[in-house]
N, C-alpha and C positions, 0 to 999 in steps of 0.2 A: 425441326420437322415434328409434327404431332402424330400420335397413334390413337386408335380406338382399341380398347380391350373389351371384348364382348363375351358374356356368358350366354351360350345358346340354349335352345330347347325349352324356353319359357313361353307359355302362352300369354298373349297380351290381351288387353280389353280396354275399351274406352272410345273417346272421340278425338279426332285430329282434324285440324283445319289446314287446307293447303295454303301455301304462300302465294304471293303474286307471281305471275308467269315471267320467268327469266327472259325467254325469247321475245316476248312482247315488250318488256321493259327496255331491253337494249335498243329496240327500234324507236320507241316513244321518247326515250331520253335524247336521242340524236335529233329528233324532230323539233326540240325546243330551240335549236339553232336557226330555225327558219323565220323567227319573229323577234322583234325587239321588245314585245310586250310580255307580260307575266304569264307563265303557264304553271298551273298547279296539278301535280300528279299524285294520285293516291294508290296505296297497296303496292308500293315498290318493295321487292324482296331485299332483305338485308344479307346479301351474299357477296362473296369476293369479287366476282366478275362485274356485278352491278356497281359496287362501291368503287372499283377501279375506273369505270366509265364516268362516274360522278366526279371523281378527282380530276380526270382528264378534262371534263367540261369546265371545271373550276379553273384549271390552268390556262384554258383558252379564253378566260375572262367572263364566263357565265356567272352571274350572281346566284348563289344557292342558299336557301334558307330552309332548314328542317322545321316543319310545322308540327310534327308528331310522328309516332311510329309509322314508318312506311309512307309518310306524306312529306313532299318537298315542293317548294316554290322556286321556279327557275326564271331568270330574266337574262336574255342574251343581247343586251343593248350596248355592249362595249367589248366586242370580240377582239382579242389580240391575234389577228390572223397571221402575224409574223412568227408566232410560236410554232406554227406548223413546220418551219424550216430549221428548228433548233435540234441539237443532239438530244436534249431532254425529251422532246416529243418523239423522236425516233425510237428511243428506248421504251418510253411509256406506251406509245401506240402499238408497238410490236408485241407487247405482253398480253394483248387482249384481242380476240377474234372479232368481237362486236365493234371495235373501233373503226372498221371499214365503213360503217354506216354514217360516220360524220362527213364523209366525202360528198355525198349527194346534196345535203343541206348547205354545206359551205360553198360548193360549186354554184348552186342556184342563187344564193344570196350575195356572195362576195366574188364570184367569178373565178375561184380557184379552190382546189382541195388536194391535199397531199396525205399520204399514209405510208408507213413502213409495212413490210410484209407482216400481216397479223399472225399472232400465235393462236393458242387455244388447244383443244384436244388433239392428241396424236392418233387420229382415227383414219389416216390415209389422206390422199391428196384432196384438197378442197379448192376448187378453181375460183379465180376472181374475174375470169374473162367476161362473164355475164354483166357484172357491174360496169366495167370499163367500156365494153362494146355499147351498152346502153347510153353512157355519157357521150361517147363519140357520135352516136346517132343523133343526139341532141345538139351537136355542134361543138363539143369540147375537143381540145387538142390533148393528146395523151403522150406522156413521156415516162420512161422507166430507167432508173439507174441500177444496173446490174451489180455494181460493186457493193452497194449497201442495201440492195433490194428495196428501193424507195420508189413509190408510184406517185404520179402527179397528173392532174387534169386541170386545164385552164380554159376559160371562156370569157375573156375581158369584155366582149361586146354582148354578153348574155347568151342564154340558151334559146333554141328554137324548137318548137314542138315537132314531133316526127312520128311516123308509124313504124313499129318494130315488132318482130317475132323473136322472142327469146329462145336461145338454143337449149335452155333448160329452165324448168319452173323453180328457179332459185328463190327462196324466201327472202334472204338478205339482199340478193340482187334486185328483186322486184321492189323491195322497200326503198333501196337506194335510188333506183330509177324514178319511182313515184315521187320521192322527196325532191329530186332534182326538177322533175317536170312540172310541179305545181306552180313554180314561179317562172316557167319558160313562156316565151311568146307563142301564142297559137295553141293548137290542140295536139296532144300526144295520145296515141293508142298503143297499148302494150298487150300483145297476144301471147298466149302460153304463160301468163302471169301466175305466180303462186297465189293461192286463195285461202291459206290457212286462217283460222280465226284471229290469230295475232296480226296478220297482215290486214285483215278486215278492220281490226281495232285501230290500226294506224290510219287507215283511210278515213274512218269515222272521225278520228281526232282531227285530222287535217281538214276535213269538211267543216268541223265545228270551228276551226280557226279561219275559215273563209275560203278554203280551196274548193274546186269544182271537180269532183271525181265521181264518175258513174260506173256501173258494172261491178260494184263492190260485192265480193263473194263469188264472182265468176272468174274465168281465166282470160277475160277480155276487159281490160280497164281503159276508160277514156278519161283523160285529164285535160281540162281546158285551163290554160295558165291564167293566173291572176297577178296583179301588180304587187300585192303584199298580203301577208297573213297577220292575224291578230292573236290575242291570248285565248286561253280556254282552261277548263278543268276536265281532267280525265281520270278514270279509274281502271287500273290494270286487272285483267281477268285472273282467276285462279289458275295455277300452273297444272296443265293437263298431264305433264310428265310426272309431276309429283303425285297427282291423283292416281295414276296408273301404278306408281311405285307402292303406294299404300295398299292398293288392291292386291298386288303381288305379295306384299309383306303379310297381309292378313291370311291369305291362302296358304302360303309356305309355312307359317308358324301356327296354322290351325287356330287362329285367333278371331275373336268377335270384335270387329272395329266398325265404327261409323265415320265416314269421311264427310265433313260438313261443307255446305255451300260450294258445290262443285261446278256450277253452271252447266248442267246436263246438256243443254242445247248446243254447247260448243265442244262436246267430247267426241263427236264423230264415231269412228269405228271402235274406239277403245272398249266400251262395254261389251260389244259383240265379240271381239277377239278374246277377251277374258272368259266369256261364256263358252267359247269354243274349247277352251282349256278345261271346261267342266266346273268353273267357279260360279257360284251363286251370287248374284248381285240383286239387291232390292232397292228400287227407287222410293225414297221417302221424302216427298217435297223436292227440295234441291239437294238432298243428301244421298249418299250411297251407303247402304247397310250391307256388310259382308258377314255372314254367320261363321261359326268356328270351323266348319268342314272337318269335323272329327272323324268322319268316315272317308275322308280323302276327296279327290276330284278326278273324274274320268274324262280323258281327251275325246272330243268328237272325231269322227272320220269324215272324209269327203263324201258326197252323196252316193258315189259308187263303191264306197267301202275302202277306198285307198287311204294311205297314210295322210294325216292332216299336214298341210303346208301353211306356215305363217310367214308372210313376206311384207316388207315395207314398200311404200309407194308415196309419191307426192299427194298432198291433201286433195280429195277426201279419203285417200288410202290411209293405211296404218302407219303411224309415225315411226321412223327408224330409231328415235330416241327411246322407245319402249321395247325394242326387240331383245335387249340384254335382260330386261326384267322378265319377259316372257320365257326366255331360255332358262333362267334359273328356276322359275316357278315350275317349268315342265320337268325338272329333274325329280320331283316328287309326285308327278301325276301318274295316273294309271293309263298306260299306253305310250305310243311313240309319236314324235312330231319332227318334221323337217323345218328348221329355221333358215330362212333365206334372206340374208342381209344384202340387198342389191345396191344400196346407195353409197356405202363406205366399205373399203376393202380391209380395214384393220380392226373393226369393232368386235370381231369374234375371237380375237387372240387371247382374251382373258379366260377362255374355257379351260386351259390347262390347270388353272387354280381350282376350278370346280372339280376337275378330274382328280386332283390331289385330295380333295375332300371326300371322294368316293362316288361322285356323280358318273353316270354312264353316258358319255357324249362322244360321238365320232365326228371330228372336224374333217369335212370332205375337202374343203379348199378355203381360201380366205373369205368366201361369201356364204358358205353353207355348212350347217352342222345338224346332225341327227341326234336327238335326245331321246334316250330310253328311260322312261320314268320308273322310279322305285316304288311308287304307290305307298310311301311311308313305311315300307317293310324293312328298309335299311336307311338309318338316319345318316345324314352327312356328318363328317368328322371335323372337329375344329383344327385350324392350322394357322400359320402366319403367312400373310400375303400383302401385296402392295397394290394400291389403286392406280391403274394406268390412265383412266379418264373419268369424267363425271358419272356417266351412265354405267360403265363397268363397276365403278366404285360402289354405287348404291346397290347394284346387283350382288356384289360380294358381301356387302353389309347384310342384305336380306338372307343370303346363304349362311352367314355366321350366326345370325339370330335364330336360325332353325337348327343349327348343327349341335352335336353333342360335344360339350367341353367348352374351353375358353379359347377364342380366336383373337389374333392380333391383326389389325389392318393398318399398314403404314401408308405414308403419302396421302393422308386424309385431307390435305389442302385441296386435292382434286374434288373430293366430295363437297367440301365447303364452298367451292366455286359455284355450285348449283343448288345447294340445300341449306336452308336457313336454320341454324341452331338445331341440327338434326338430333344430336345426342340428348339435348334437353327435352325435345318433343317426344322422343322415343321413351325416355324415362317416365314421362307423364302418363304413358299407357302401360307401364310395367316392365319395360326392357331393362336389362342389366348391362349398361354400356357406360364406360368411363373414358373420358378424354385425358390423355397424358401428353 
């Protein structure tokens, strides 16, 4: 198990380029299973979760060739479908949440797909019902082995297009259903579909492969099934969660940082929410410039003067993956804010570590916390802590970089699951961080 040792209280300066988007890459990589032709994907992040999925694809029989940094060529022309029923797959697939998205492509192309109960962050219950109800609507038969938590869907005669209303706008659920429907007979309509930029990217890639998907970017997708898909080349968007992390880091450490090539048009509410925290953002081409905020940042209030509330919501609402960042940044703001984490019930439980560092936070319940900002009048104090999940981990790292003294963060594998070479990239802009 590795640790980060961080000397805090250092102002940083420089440019940082976001990695490719983890959440898009997980979908895009699964989509290579839909064709026997070559698919070239660029800007793939070099992180634990993505590398685990690439290994899983290789064990399924996908030919994989690394063409350069972040660039891979895939060809799924000889899939070992029987691997899905091995003990090795049960162990491997269960270690990664994103493995659930291999089921839709395999079901569409080979008539069956299996998956053990996926792992991932411990942030509360994460339902799989949307995925499997969608497959059942398309004509698949579902089975579940309770003893080893193993899910299966089968459609030996192929899938049939259908109209469906999703019970929730699940991103991975929508992606899985779309990947199944592109090879189904007839037309499928998916209402209450997720419409995040990463889901839009998946649909654009599938259309480039020969699929027929309309309504991309809306919550109503229409998929007309085709007989087969071909190859394509695709580039993954920059990671909006990492971009938000760098904005929060700059403000919290009162640093002057430029985040390069952010794809502004795909950031949605992110710039607006940070501006509500009083953070100055300047658009320079496709870059974000954040000044040093040496005089601090003042929280806005609602239009009637009441306390600001920041809550997550499905796209185009504010992403839940950045609420942990917003919370830690608010600890040094001028003013108070209510953080309302609606979508996951365990993501706020890391605040006890911030309270140990001197932050003023009142945890109201598993979903809500009130943060009373210090306005930099009282610096956070260094401590030893453990990263419970990816987003809490990066939030604690930002807190440590702003704190007085030397902090230790344990269980940094959680951070490495979502952030590529983060210690090296932080050192490049002046941070004192050591991996041990």
